[in-house]
C-alpha positions in Angstrom: 2.2 -29.6 -15.7 -0.4 -27.4 -17.3 -1.4 -28.2 -20.8 -0.4 -25.7 -23.3 -3.6 -26.2 -25.3 -7.4 -25.6 -24.5 -10.6 -26.4 -26.7 -11.8 -23.5 -28.7 -15.7 -23.0 -28.9 -15.9 -25.2 -32.1 -14.1 -28.1 -30.4 -10.7 -27.7 -32.0 -7.7 -27.8 -29.6 -5.9 -24.5 -29.4 -2.1 -24.2 -28.8 -1.3 -21.6 -26.4 2.0 -21.0 -27.9 0.6 -20.3 -31.4 -2.0 -17.9 -29.8 0.9 -16.0 -28.3 2.6 -15.6 -31.6 -0.7 -14.5 -33.4 -1.4 -12.1 -30.4 2.1 -10.5 -30.7 1.8 -10.2 -34.7 -1.5 -8.4 -34.4 -0.3 -5.9 -31.9 2.8 -5.1 -34.2 0.2 -4.6 -37.0 -1.9 -2.3 -34.9 1.0 -0.2 -33.6 2.4 0.2 -37.1 -1.0 1.7 -38.5 -1.2 3.9 -35.5 2.4 5.2 -35.9 1.8 5.6 -39.7 -1.2 7.6 -39.3 0.4 10.1 -36.9 3.3 10.5 -39.3 1.0 10.9 -42.3 -1.0 13.4 -40.5 2.3 15.6 -39.8 2.9 14.7 -36.2 6.4 14.5 -34.9 6.6 10.9 -33.5 10.0 9.7 -34.7 11.5 10.4 -31.2 8.9 8.5 -29.3 11.3 5.5 -29.0 15.0 5.2 -29.7 15.4 4.6 -33.5 16.5 0.9 -33.4 13.5 0.2 -30.9 11.1 2.2 -33.0 12.0 0.3 -36.0 11.1 -3.0 -34.4 8.0 -1.6 -32.5 6.4 0.6 -35.3 7.7 -0.9 -38.5 7.3 -4.6 -38.3 3.7 -5.0 -39.6 4.8 -6.5 -42.8 6.9 -9.2 -41.0 3.9 -9.8 -38.9 1.6 -10.5 -41.7 4.2 -12.9 -43.3 4.3 -14.6 -39.9 0.5 -14.8 -39.9 0.6 -16.5 -43.3 3.0 -19.1 -42.1 0.9 -19.7 -39.0 -2.1 -19.9 -41.2 -0.8 -22.5 -43.4 0.5 -24.4 -40.5 -2.9 -24.4 -38.7 -5.2 -25.2 -41.7 -2.9 -28.1 -42.8 -2.9 -29.5 -39.3 -6.6 -29.2 -38.6 -7.2 -30.7 -42.1 -5.1 -33.8 -41.4 -6.9 -34.3 -37.9 -10.2 -33.8 -39.4 -9.9 -36.1 -42.4 -6.8 -38.1 -41.4 -5.1 -37.5 -44.5 -4.9 -34.5 -47.0 -5.9 -36.5 -49.9 -9.2 -37.4 -48.1 -10.3 -33.8 -47.8 -14.0 -33.3 -48.3 -14.1 -30.4 -50.7 -17.5 -28.9 -49.9 -16.8 -29.2 -46.1 -13.5 -27.5 -46.4 -15.0 -24.5 -48.2 -18.0 -24.5 -45.9 -15.5 -24.3 -42.9 -13.6 -21.5 -44.4 -16.7 -19.6 -45.4 -18.1 -20.0 -41.8 -14.9 -18.5 -40.3 -14.0 -15.9 -42.7 -16.9 -14.4 -44.5 -19.4 -13.1 -41.8 -16.8 -10.8 -40.5 -15.5 -9.8 -43.9 -19.1 -9.0 -45.1 -19.7 -6.9 -42.1 -16.5 -5.0 -42.7 -17.2 -4.5 -46.3 -20.8 -3.1 -45.6 -19.5 -0.7 -43.0 -16.5 0.5 -45.2 -19.1 1.0 -48.1 -21.3 3.0 -45.8 -18.6 5.1 -44.5 -17.4 5.9 -48.0 -20.9 6.8 -49.2 -21.2 9.1 -46.2 -18.0 10.7 -47.2 -16.5 10.2 -43.7 -12.8 11.5 -43.7 -10.2 8.7 -43.9 -12.6 6.2 -45.5 -13.3 7.7 -48.8 -11.8 5.8 -51.8 -9.8 7.9 -54.2 -11.9 7.7 -57.4 -8.9 7.8 -59.5 -7.8 4.3 -58.1 -11.2 2.7 -57.8 -14.8 3.0 -57.6 -16.8 1.7 -54.5 -18.2 -1.1 -56.6 -14.8 -2.1 -57.9 -13.4 -2.2 -54.3 -16.3 -4.2 -53.1 -15.8 -6.8 -55.9 -12.1 -7.0 -55.2 -12.6 -7.5 -51.4 -15.2 -10.3 -52.0 -13.5 -11.8 -54.8 -10.1 -11.8 -53.0 -8.0 -9.5 -55.2 -7.8 -6.3 -53.3 -4.0 -6.8 -53.6 -4.1 -6.9 -57.3 -6.3 -3.8 -57.6 -3.9 -1.9 -55.3 -0.8 -3.2 -56.9 -2.0 -1.9 -60.2 -3.9 1.2 -59.3 -2.6 2.4 -56.0 -3.5 2.3 -52.3 -7.1 2.3 -51.4 -8.3 4.0 -48.1 -6.8 2.3 -45.1 -9.7 0.2 -44.1 -9.7 -1.6 -47.4 -5.9 -1.7 -47.7 -5.7 -4.3 -44.9 -7.6 -6.8 -47.0 -4.6 -7.4 -49.3 -3.2 -10.2 -47.1 -6.7 -12.0 -46.8 -6.7 -11.9 -50.7 -3.5 -13.8 -50.8 -4.4 -16.3 -48.2 -7.9 -17.1 -49.6 -7.0 -17.6 -53.0 -4.3 -20.1 -51.7 -7.0 -21.9 -49.9 -9.3 -22.0 -52.8 -6.6 -23.9 -54.6 -5.1 -25.9 -51.5 -7.8 -28.6 -51.2 -8.0 -29.1 -55.0 -4.2 -29.7 -55.0 -4.6 -32.1 -52.0 -7.0 -34.3 -53.8 -5.0 -34.2 -57.1 -1.9 -35.4 -55.3 -2.9 -38.8 -54.0 0.1 -39.1 -51.9 1.0 -36.4 -49.4 4.7 -36.5 -50.7 3.5 -35.4 -54.3 1.8 -32.4 -52.4 5.3 -31.3 -51.6 6.2 -30.5 -55.2 3.8 -27.5 -55.7 4.6 -26.3 -52.0 8.2 -26.5 -52.7 7.6 -24.8 -56.1 6.1 -21.8 -54.3 8.9 -21.6 -51.9 11.4 -21.8 -54.5 9.7 -19.1 -56.8 8.9 -16.7 -53.9 12.4 -15.1 -53.7 12.5 -14.6 -57.5 9.0 -13.0 -57.6 10.0 -10.6 -54.9 13.3 -9.8 -56.7 11.5 -9.3 -60.1 9.0 -6.8 -58.5 11.4 -5.0 -56.5 10.7 -1.2 -56.4 7.0 -1.7 -57.6 5.3 -0.5 -54.5 2.9 -2.0 -53.4 2.9 -4.8 -55.8 6.3 -5.9 -54.7 4.9 -7.1 -51.2 1.2 -7.8 -52.2 1.7 -9.9 -55.1 0.3 -13.5 -54.6 3.6 -15.2 -55.3 5.5 -12.8 -53.2 3.6 -14.1 -50.2 2.3 -17.6 -50.8 5.6 -19.2 -49.9 4.8 -18.1 -46.4 1.7 -20.3 -46.5 3.6 -23.0 -48.2 6.3 -23.1 -45.4 3.5 -23.4 -42.8 1.9 -26.3 -44.7 5.2 -28.2 -44.8 5.9 -27.5 -41.2 2.4 -29.0 -40.2 3.3 -32.1 -42.3 6.5 -32.4 -40.6 5.0 -31.8 -37.3 2.2 -34.3 -37.7 4.3 -37.1 -39.5 7.5 -37.1 -37.4 8.7 -37.1 -33.8 11.8 -35.3 -33.0 14.0 -35.6 -29.6 13.5 -32.7 -27.3 17.2 -31.7 -28.2 16.4 -31.4 -31.8 13.1 -29.5 -31.1 15.0 -27.2 -28.8 17.4 -26.5 -31.7 14.8 -25.8 -34.0 13.1 -23.4 -31.6 16.4 -21.7 -31.1 17.2 -21.4 -34.7 13.8 -20.2 -35.4 14.0 -17.4 -32.9 17.4 -16.4 -34.1 16.1 -16.2 -37.9 13.1 -14.0 -36.8 15.5 -11.7 -34.6 18.0 -11.5 -37.7 15.3 -10.3 -40.1 13.1 -8.3 -37.7 15.6 -6.7 -35.2 18.8 -6.4 -37.5 17.0 -5.4 -40.6 19.4 -2.8 -41.5 22.2 -5.4 -41.8 20.1 -7.8 -43.7 18.6 -4.9 -46.0 22.3 -4.2 -47.1 23.2 -7.8 -47.7 22.5 -10.2 -50.5 19.7 -11.8 -48.5 17.6 -8.6 -49.3 18.9 -8.2 -52.9 18.0 -11.9 -53.7 14.6 -11.7 -52.1 15.7 -14.1 -49.4 15.2 -12.0 -46.2 11.5 -12.8 -46.1 12.2 -16.5 -46.8 14.6 -16.6 -43.7 11.7 -15.2 -41.6 9.3 -17.7 -42.9 11.8 -20.5 -42.2 12.2 -19.2 -38.7 8.5 -19.0 -37.9 8.0 -22.6 -39.4 10.7 -24.0 -37.2 9.2 -22.4 -34.2 5.7 -23.8 -35.1 7.1 -27.3 -35.3 8.7 -27.0 -32.0 5.8 -25.4 -30.3 3.5 -28.1 -31.7 5.5 -30.8 -29.9 5.5 -29.1 -26.5 8.7 -26.9 -26.6 8.1 -23.9 -24.4 4.9 -25.1 -23.0 5.7 -23.8 -19.5 7.0 -20.3 -20.5 4.5 -19.7 -23.2 1.5 -20.4 -20.9 2.8 -18.4 -17.8 1.2 -15.1 -17.6 0.3 -14.9 -21.2 -3.5 -15.0 -20.8 -4.1 -11.5 -22.2 -1.9 -11.9 -25.3 -3.4 -15.4 -26.0 -6.8 -13.8 -25.7 -5.6 -11.3 -28.3 -4.3 -14.0 -30.5 -7.9 -15.7 -30.2 -9.4 -12.7 -31.9 -6.5 -11.7 -34.0 -8.4 -12.1 -37.2 -11.2 -9.7 -36.1 -8.8 -7.2 -34.6 -6.8 -7.3 -37.8 -10.0 -6.6 -39.9 -11.5 -3.9 -37.6 -8.7 -2.0 -36.2 -8.5 0.6 -38.9 -12.1 1.7 -37.9 -10.8 2.9 -34.7 -7.6 4.4 -35.8 -9.0 6.3 -38.9 -12.3 7.0 -37.0 -10.4 8.9 -34.2 -7.8 10.6 -36.2 -10.0 13.8 -36.9 -10.3 14.2 -32.9 -6.6 13.7 -32.4 -5.8 16.2 -35.1 -8.1 18.7 -33.6 -6.3 18.2 -30.2 -2.8 18.3 -31.7 -1.2 16.3 -29.1 2.5 16.1 -28.3 4.9 14.5 -26.0 3.3 12.5 -23.3 -0.2 13.0 -24.8 1.0 11.3 -28.0 2.0 8.3 -26.0 -1.5 8.3 -24.3 -3.2 8.5 -27.6 -1.0 5.5 -29.0 -2.0 3.4 -25.9 -5.8 4.4 -26.3 -5.9 3.6 -29.9 -4.2 0.2 -29.3 -6.5 -0.7 -26.4 -9.6 0.3 -28.3 -8.6 -1.6 -31.4 -7.9 -4.7 -29.3 -11.3 -4.4 -27.4 -13.3 -3.8 -30.6 -11.7 -6.8 -32.3 -12.3 -9.0 -29.4 -15.9 -7.8 -28.9 -16.7 -8.6 -32.7 -14.9 -12.0 -32.2 -16.8 -13.1 -29.2 -20.2 -11.3 -29.8 -20.6 -11.8 -33.6 -17.8 -13.6 -35.5 -17.3 -16.8 -33.4 -21.3 -17.3 -32.8 -21.9 -16.8 -36.6 -19.1 -19.4 -37.2 -20.7 -21.9 -34.9 -24.2 -21.2 -36.4 -23.0 -21.6 -40.1 -21.3 -25.0 -39.1 -24.2 -26.3 -37.5 -26.8 -25.1 -39.8 -25.3 -27.2 -42.6 -24.3 -30.2 -40.7 -21.7 -31.1 -37.9 -18.2 -30.5 -39.4 -16.1 -31.1 -36.2 
């Protein structure tokens, strides 16, 4: 039987199943932004797919980002436990150094490129001066509060807008190791994590209708990371029978399908009114992660999934850079006024180019910089 994991370049064992999930999530994000740009530029694209299918394929980006946050919490918690044996033994400087090495090189490069494109007045990349100055946007990106800036002043240009989720994630990870050290017993760490999970639906309910703050607020999304952290604790400290794990996997898949595929029904239910729809999605992803981490689905998640797993490897870089492709090519697309089959061709081309660019950035720049920064300080494996 083939293993469902392999060593990444930094020596951390990867899970093929988790890479499949990450690959699928980033594809949904890219497809959403392609579709949205075509709509915003007046192209008739509603009939590209039957409406129920189109809703799933083109309008699931937010759900995908929430899934990313759950996966992120699961991975960071699991890696921290393996690296330091216990969360209350985390080495604070090393934790931050590892996050810096993985996140900051690509972020700095993107912010520099976006700033240059704004300064050159390239269409699609210019920040509306009524919403923010360039300097304010740079500060928000590097100090992880793009979500706050957009939530209170409106959307920035698309290349900046995607950084809202990174703001939520990295503020969580600034506080996470401190909370781990303060809670001398891992069981005490469950209290703040459960607090985020309980408060998340109330925050979403309280901010309903305040676009985009209702979705972008720290406490509207942090419960997803908290679910991932708890899932990692459960997966690492407990062993379940295969029957129980398969039940987790099945319930997780059904929860995701309920929210993503049958969103019309859930939106009209009390789940949506009480801010619980996202919570159901987060629970579903967390259950799947526990099952995958203990070997469930190993065979079918590794069979013929090499491409989507490779996309999962570079999902962070694809996420950060895909708007450069989409916004950069929109003037050319508008000049050609494609319709019918040519629209589908452009969708495919934009998706492919976005994936390729992100993978090249990952393999040529981001991951080598990650390795160099780790080794330049000291061995952190």
